[in-house]
C-alpha positions, 0 to 999 in steps of 0.5 A, a space after each residue: 774667745 779663749 784666754 791667751 796663754 800665760 807665758 812660762 818664766 824660764 830660768 835656764 834655757 836648754 844648752 842641749 836641744 837634740 837627743 837621738 838613739 844611736 841605733 835608729 836611722 831616720 827616727 821619728 821626732 818628739 817635740 818637747 817645749 822649753 817649758 816642758 823641758 823647764 818643769 823636768 829641769 826644776 823638779 827632777 834635776 833641781 828637786 823642786 816640788 810642784 809649788 816651788 816649780 810653779 813659783 819659779 815659772 810664775 804660773 799656777 801649780 795646776 798649770 805645772 802639773 799639766 805641763 810636767 805630765 805632758 813632759 814625762 809622757 813625751 820623754 817616755 815615748 822618746 825612750 821606749 820607742 826609739 825617737 828623737 827628742 827635740 826641745 823647742 817652742 812653747 809660750 815662754 819668757 826668759 829670766 835674764 841672769 844678774 847684770 855684771 856689777 860694773 856694767 855701764 848701761 847702754 845709752 838710748 838709741 845705741 846698739 851694743 854688740 858682744 864679742 867673746 874676748 880673749 887677749 884682743 881676739 875673738 875666742 872661739 868657743 862660745 860655751 866656755 867664754 870667760 869674758 865678753 867685750 861689749 861695743 856700743 855703736 852709733 851712726 856706724 862707729 864705735 863710741 864705747 867699749 868695756 870688758 865684762 866677766 861672765 863670772 863662771 856663768 855656764 853654757 846654758 845661761 850665757 844667753 841670759 847673761 848677754 840679755 842682762 848686759 843689754 847686748 843686741 847682737 853677738 859676733 863669735 866663732 864656733 857656736 853649738 845649735 843649742 846655744 844658737 837657739 837660746 840667743 834667738 829666744 833671748 832676742 840676741 842676733 847672731 853673727 857667727 864664724 868669725 875670727 881674728 881681732 875683736 875690734 877689727 870685727 866690732 868696727 866691720 860690723 858698725 860699718 855694715 861690712 862684716 863677713 860671717 857664716 851663719 852655718 858655723 857651729 862649735 864641731 866644724 867652726 873652722 870650716 867656713 862655706 865662703 859665704 859673705 853676709 852683710 850686717 843686718 840681712 840675717 836675723 835670728 828670731 825675736 824674744 817674747 811670747 808665742 803661741 804653740 
């Protein structure tokens, strides 16, 4: 029996997942795994050496060498052959951001919902969120709320921020595909395409009658598809290791 693949620790989930040549129609796809992306981010963008990269990803240096070589070959293939580069998959674990200093920890048996928050309303651009309002739900009722600052957390790390804030789900307006995938990898369920009062949306979720649009994106979040989905009927993936 082969030895199980050790999960690679990811410090920042990619905010952008797809890169395509403008002058090629229906380009073939090269799939870059998230851990391959992480080696490029750490060594080429952050300037780490292989030993530092290995420590950050919690794997052996020889493993980093193999991942990095594979990543560079895939990037070269996409650039030289005019192919689309798509980042997804890999055997990864997500390193969450630091929890807010004033965070009230979630109690046992509660569900915590996060909402991008701006003066009582649902802020419509997830990637630029400065505050989340957190709602703790029990037996169909909101029993506690708190507002936490993101403290400048960037677009690619907001999923980790929500994970550290113990959020089980996110209610939001527009959200990009990269952020959607990041939330799925962080184990946060997504309910997008919601507008209006944040408290009312959270209460509707608690009661099981929140209407939302799973196809909402930042570039067209005002154009809904008139689809009403009941809470709990649409999951967005699980957090944890998976084989390639």
